[in-house]
C-alpha positions in Angstrom: -39.0 -9.5 -41.4 -38.5 -10.5 -37.8 -35.5 -12.8 -37.1 -36.1 -16.3 -36.1 -36.3 -16.7 -32.3 -33.2 -18.8 -31.9 -31.1 -16.0 -33.4 -32.7 -13.5 -31.0 -31.7 -15.9 -28.2 -28.2 -16.0 -29.5 -27.9 -12.2 -29.7 -29.4 -11.7 -26.2 -27.0 -14.3 -24.8 -24.0 -12.5 -26.5 -25.0 -9.2 -24.9 -25.3 -10.8 -21.5 -22.1 -12.8 -21.8 -20.2 -9.6 -22.6 -21.5 -7.9 -19.4 -21.9 -10.8 -17.0 -19.5 -13.5 -18.1 -20.6 -17.1 -17.9 -22.9 -16.3 -15.0 -25.3 -14.9 -17.6 -26.9 -18.3 -18.0 -28.1 -18.4 -14.5 -29.5 -14.8 -14.6 -31.2 -15.3 -18.0 -32.6 -18.7 -17.0 -34.1 -17.3 -13.8 -35.8 -14.3 -15.4 -37.1 -16.4 -18.3 -38.5 -18.9 -15.9 -40.1 -16.1 -13.9 -41.6 -14.6 -17.1 -42.6 -18.0 -18.5 -40.5 -17.4 -21.6 -38.7 -20.4 -23.2 -35.0 -19.5 -22.7 -34.1 -21.1 -26.1 -36.9 -19.4 -28.0 -36.7 -15.7 -27.1 -38.5 -13.4 -29.5 -38.0 -9.8 -30.2 -41.1 -8.9 -28.2 -39.7 -10.8 -25.2 -36.5 -8.6 -25.1 -37.9 -5.6 -23.1 -39.7 -7.7 -20.4 -36.4 -9.6 -20.0 -34.4 -6.4 -19.8 -36.7 -4.9 -17.1 -36.6 -8.1 -15.1 -32.8 -8.3 -15.3 -32.6 -4.6 -14.2 -34.4 -5.4 -11.0 -32.5 -8.6 -10.4 -29.0 -7.4 -11.1 -29.5 -4.2 -9.1 -30.2 -6.3 -6.1 -27.4 -8.8 -6.7 -24.6 -6.8 -8.4 -24.4 -3.1 -8.9 -26.6 -0.3 -10.3 -24.3 0.6 -13.2 -24.0 -3.0 -14.5 -27.7 -3.6 -14.1 -28.5 -0.4 -16.0 -26.0 -1.1 -18.7 -27.4 -4.5 -19.3 -31.0 -3.2 -19.5 -30.0 -0.4 -21.9 -28.0 -2.7 -24.2 -30.9 -5.1 -24.5 -33.2 -2.2 -25.1 -30.8 -1.0 -27.8 -30.9 -4.4 -29.4 -34.7 -4.3 -29.4 -34.8 -0.9 -31.1 -32.2 -2.0 -33.7 -34.6 -4.8 -34.7 -37.5 -2.4 -34.9 -35.3 -0.1 -37.1 -34.6 -3.0 -39.5 -38.3 -3.4 -40.2 -38.4 0.1 -41.6 -35.5 -0.3 -44.0 -36.2 0.8 -47.5 -39.4 2.7 -46.5 -38.7 6.2 -47.6 -42.0 7.9 -47.4 -42.1 10.9 -44.9 -43.9 9.1 -42.2 -41.5 6.2 -42.1 -38.5 8.5 -42.3 -39.9 10.3 -39.3 -40.3 6.9 -37.5 -36.7 5.9 -38.4 -35.4 9.3 -37.1 -37.3 8.8 -33.8 -35.8 5.3 -33.4 -32.3 6.6 -34.1 -32.7 9.4 -31.6 -34.0 6.9 -29.0 -31.0 4.6 -29.8 -28.7 7.6 -29.3 -30.2 8.4 -25.9 -30.0 4.8 -24.8 -26.4 4.7 -25.8 -25.8 7.8 -23.7 -27.3 6.2 -20.7 -25.3 3.1 -21.3 -22.0 5.1 -21.5 -21.6 4.4 -25.2 -20.8 7.9 -26.4 -19.3 7.0 -29.8 -22.2 4.8 -30.7 -24.6 7.6 -29.6 -22.8 10.1 -31.9 -23.3 7.8 -34.8 -27.0 7.3 -34.1 -27.7 11.0 -33.6 -25.8 12.0 -36.8 -27.7 9.4 -38.8 -30.9 10.8 -37.4 -29.8 14.3 -38.5 -29.3 13.1 -42.0 -32.8 11.7 -42.1 -34.6 14.8 -40.7 -32.8 16.9 -43.3 -35.1 15.1 -45.8 -38.3 16.1 -44.1 -39.6 19.0 -42.0 -39.0 17.7 -38.5 -37.4 20.7 -36.6 -38.8 19.5 -33.3 -36.4 16.5 -33.4 -33.4 18.6 -34.4 -33.0 20.3 -31.0 -33.0 16.9 -29.3 -30.4 15.6 -31.7 -28.1 18.6 -31.1 -28.5 18.2 -27.3 -27.8 14.5 -27.6 -24.6 15.2 -29.6 -23.7 17.8 -26.9 -24.0 15.2 -24.2 -22.1 12.5 -26.2 -19.2 14.8 -26.8 -19.3 16.0 -23.2 -19.0 12.3 -22.1 -15.7 11.9 -24.0 -14.5 15.3 -22.8 -14.5 16.9 -26.2 -15.6 20.1 -24.7 -15.4 22.2 -27.9 -17.8 20.0 -29.9 -20.0 19.5 -26.9 -20.5 23.3 -26.5 -21.0 23.8 -30.2 -23.9 21.4 -30.3 -25.5 22.7 -27.1 -25.3 26.2 -28.6 -27.0 25.0 -31.8 -29.8 23.4 -29.8 -30.7 26.6 -27.8 -32.3 28.7 -30.6 -34.3 25.7 -31.9 -35.6 25.0 -28.4 -36.3 28.7 -27.9 -38.3 28.9 -31.1 -40.4 25.8 -30.1 -40.8 27.0 -26.5 -39.1 23.8 -25.4 -38.2 24.9 -21.9 -37.0 21.5 -20.9 -34.7 21.4 -23.9 -33.4 24.9 -23.2 -32.8 23.9 -19.5 -30.9 20.8 -20.6 -28.7 22.7 -23.1 -27.9 25.5 -20.7 -27.1 23.0 -18.0 -24.8 21.2 -20.4 -22.9 24.4 -21.2 -22.7 25.1 -17.5 -21.2 21.7 -16.9 -18.6 22.3 -19.6 -17.7 25.6 -18.2 -17.4 24.2 -14.7 -15.2 21.3 -15.8 -12.9 23.6 -17.8 -12.6 26.1 -15.0 -14.8 28.9 -16.4 -16.7 29.4 -13.2 -18.4 32.7 -13.9 -19.7 31.4 -17.2 -20.8 28.2 -15.5 -22.9 30.1 -13.0 -24.5 32.2 -15.8 -25.4 29.1 -17.7 -26.9 27.3 -14.7 -28.9 30.4 -13.9 -30.5 30.2 -17.4 -31.0 26.5 -16.9 -32.7 27.2 -13.6 -35.0 29.9 -15.1 -36.2 27.5 -17.8 -36.6 24.6 -15.3 -38.8 26.7 -13.1 -41.2 27.2 -16.1 -41.8 23.5 -16.2 -41.5 22.6 -12.5 -39.2 19.6 -13.1 -38.2 18.7 -9.6 -35.6 16.2 -10.6 -33.9 18.7 -12.9 -34.0 21.4 -10.2 -32.2 19.2 -7.8 -29.5 18.4 -10.3 -29.0 22.1 -11.0 -28.8 23.0 -7.3 -26.1 20.3 -6.9 -24.2 21.7 -9.9 -24.4 25.2 -8.6 -22.9 23.9 -5.4 -20.1 22.2 -7.3 -19.1 25.4 -9.0 -19.1 27.4 -5.8 -17.2 24.5 -4.2 -14.4 24.7 -6.7 -14.4 28.5 -6.5 -13.8 28.2 -2.8 -17.1 29.7 -1.6 -17.8 26.8 0.7 -20.7 28.4 2.5 -22.5 29.1 -0.7 -21.8 25.6 -1.9 -23.2 24.2 1.3 -26.3 26.3 0.9 -27.1 24.8 -2.5 -26.3 21.3 -1.5 -28.7 21.5 1.4 -31.4 23.0 -0.7 -31.0 20.0 -3.0 -31.0 17.6 0.0 -34.2 19.1 1.4 -35.9 18.7 -2.0 -35.2 15.0 -2.3 -37.0 11.9 -1.1 -35.2 8.9 0.5 -37.2 6.5 -1.7 -36.8 8.2 -5.1 -33.5 10.1 -5.1 -31.1 7.7 -3.5 -28.1 8.2 -5.7 -28.5 12.0 -5.7 -28.7 12.0 -1.9 -25.5 10.0 -1.9 -23.9 12.5 -4.2 -24.9 15.4 -1.9 -23.5 13.7 1.1 -20.2 13.1 -0.8 -20.1 16.8 -1.7 -20.8 18.0 1.8 -18.0 15.8 3.0 -15.7 17.4 0.4 -16.6 20.8 1.9 -15.5 19.5 5.4 -12.3 18.2 3.9 -11.5 21.7 2.7 -12.4 23.1 6.1 -10.0 20.5 7.6 -12.8 19.0 9.7 -11.6 15.5 9.0 -13.9 13.5 11.3 -17.0 15.4 10.1 -15.9 14.8 6.5 -15.7 11.1 7.2 -19.2 11.1 8.7 -20.6 12.6 5.5 -18.6 10.2 3.3 -19.9 7.2 5.3 -23.4 8.5 4.6 -22.5 8.7 0.9 -21.4 5.0 1.0 -24.5 4.1 3.0 -26.9 5.6 0.4 -24.9 4.4 -2.5 -25.0 0.9 -1.1 -28.8 0.9 -1.0 -28.8 0.7 -4.8 -25.3 -0.8 -5.3 -24.3 2.4 -7.0 -20.6 1.7 -7.7 -19.6 5.3 -8.5 -21.0 6.8 -5.3 -19.6 4.0 -3.2 -16.2 4.4 -4.8 -16.2 8.1 -4.3 -17.2 7.8 -0.7 -14.3 5.4 -0.2 -11.6 7.4 -1.8 -12.7 10.6 -0.1 -12.7 8.8 3.2 -9.2 7.7 2.4 -8.1 11.4 2.0 -9.5 12.3 5.4 -7.9 9.3 7.0 -4.5 10.2 5.4 -4.9 13.8 6.7 -5.4 12.3 10.2 -2.2 10.4 9.8 -4.0 7.0 9.4 -2.2 6.1 6.2 -2.6 2.3 6.3 -6.4 2.7 6.7 -6.4 5.3 3.9 -4.7 2.8 1.6 -7.3 0.2 2.4 -10.1 2.6 1.5 -8.3 3.5 -1.8 -8.1 -0.2 -2.6 -11.9 -0.5 -2.1 -12.5 2.6 -4.1 -10.5 1.4 -7.1 -12.3 -1.9 -7.2 -15.6 -0.1 -7.8 -14.3 2.6 -10.1 -12.2 0.5 -12.4 -15.2 -1.7 -13.0 -17.1 1.2 -14.4 -14.1 3.0 -15.9 -14.7 6.2 -13.9 -11.5 8.0 -14.9 -12.2 11.1 -12.9 -12.7 9.1 -9.7 -9.6 7.0 -10.5 -7.6 10.1 -10.9 -8.5 11.1 -7.3 -7.9 7.6 -6.0 -4.3 7.7 -7.4 -3.8 11.1 -5.8 -5.0 9.8 -2.4 -2.8 6.7 -2.8 0.1 9.1 -3.3 -0.9 11.2 -0.2 -1.2 8.1 2.0 2.2 6.7 0.9 3.8 10.1 1.4 2.4 10.1 5.0 4.0 6.7 5.5 7.3 8.1 4.1 7.2 5.7 1.1 8.1 8.3 -1.5 8.7 5.7 -4.3 5.1 4.5 -4.2 3.9 8.1 -3.6 5.6 9.2 -6.8 4.3 6.3 -8.8 0.7 7.2 -7.9 1.3 10.9 -8.3 2.4 10.4 -11.8 -0.7 8.3 -12.6 -3.0 11.0 -11.1 -1.3 13.8 -13.1 -1.4 11.8 -16.3 -5.0 11.0 -16.0 -6.0 14.6 -15.0 -4.3 15.9 -18.2 -6.1 13.2 -20.2 -9.4 14.4 -18.8 -8.6 18.1 -19.6 -9.6 19.1 -16.1 -7.6 22.1 -14.9 -8.7 21.7 -11.3 -7.6 18.1 -11.1 -4.4 18.9 -13.0 -3.5 21.5 -10.4 -4.3 19.3 -7.5 -2.2 16.5 -8.9 0.7 18.9 -9.5 0.7 19.9 -5.9 1.0 16.3 -4.7 3.7 15.6 -7.4 5.6 18.7 -6.4 5.6 18.0 -2.7 7.0 14.5 -3.3 9.7 16.0 -5.5 10.6 18.2 -2.6 10.7 15.2 -0.3 13.1 13.6 -2.7 15.4 16.6 -2.5 14.5 18.2 -5.9 13.4 21.5 -4.5 13.6 23.5 -7.7 11.4 21.1 -9.6 9.1 21.1 -6.6 8.8 24.9 -6.8 8.0 24.7 -10.5 5.1 22.3 -10.1 3.7 24.1 -7.1 3.8 27.5 -8.8 2.3 26.1 -11.9 -0.6 24.7 -9.8 -1.1 28.1 -8.2 -1.2 29.7 -11.7 -3.9 27.3 -12.8 -6.0 28.0 -9.7 -5.6 31.7 -10.2 -6.6 31.4 -13.9 -9.8 29.5 -13.1 -10.7 31.7 -10.1 -10.4 29.0 -7.4 -9.5 31.5 -4.7 -9.5 29.1 -1.8 -7.2 26.7 -3.6 -4.8 29.6 -4.3 -4.7 30.2 -0.5 -4.0 26.5 0.1 -1.1 26.6 -2.4 0.2 29.7 -0.6 0.2 27.6 2.6 2.2 24.9 0.9 4.6 27.5 -0.5 5.1 28.9 3.0 5.4 25.4 4.6 8.1 24.2 2.2 9.9 27.5 1.9 9.4 27.7 -1.9 9.4 31.5 -1.9 13.2 31.6 -1.8 13.5 29.6 -5.0 
């Protein structure tokens, strides 16, 4: 039985209030007026049109992530109401419909950043399909669980579910599903520093993607290939893949991915110590991110610009860019981005000779890198932390951190970073300790 409209209105208002604060009234009132929906008599069938209208409105007025999250949460609410209409209907057809809705809810939760809720929906769907013959959905459930665990950096469980999805997708000749699962495994291996395995997984993902001609997925894989080569230190190979991705994209359709590539190209120039050229790329990242108010890409463009400015000795400007970055990234709880912001704050304060603040931010960066279980970020944070220890006169502790960072880079095969650490060791005379 459908809820009375006033209760639907209350639930919609609660969702919007949680995301938009008291300003939700204005936004809801304007879209309801536009759609000719009585704002105090919203029905379940009105929810999706309202969600789509709010997505357009909030993307223009606020930021892409908030707009998307609002749209997804309203969509989730709509599907939960649909699910309730099927309660108690246990014939195979309705069990199948319930499983479909639960999987859709899981996927929506993923896109809204609600990993724990997604896990619950996918596992509930799994329970249902065990009661009927619905193998086609099982692969999607396992992939969904893989992505959900990946989102919370539970790499072991994420890989386990992607591995379970692959034979099912293979049996069903679901090339899209296989591509997605292999890409998920590639991502896990990249983030955990298993670069050779990451490349193998991305190659399998690419092979399956080519069978279906999914251009969007191809672009993503090319970018991920570039990311792996980037962290391995093969900058020319990384640049090759980034530019393949860039050439395949459209200014109108792929704005956030274009921003992402410009950010990554800037990172290559940082490593090449071409500071001004790096800044040019990061400004392009900010430019494209700003076209759709994409908080993550704007934030990443800002904190990477900050690093280049600090390397140029322009510490005060660098701190201002870090401030801007943090405003965007805290809003969306981008911990990986925040980890890098803290490291760049530390670098900028160190350039200024303010070692107290430099150490404060170095500690934050190192702590967050460990929380994220990202060896590459941990090693980078250790270098900054170690250098500051040296500036404070604690040379032995400095040596311990720098050498540990080098070992991490050696273990994951980040050859260029190993050379960078050797330069730090030589610069600070650590070899004699």
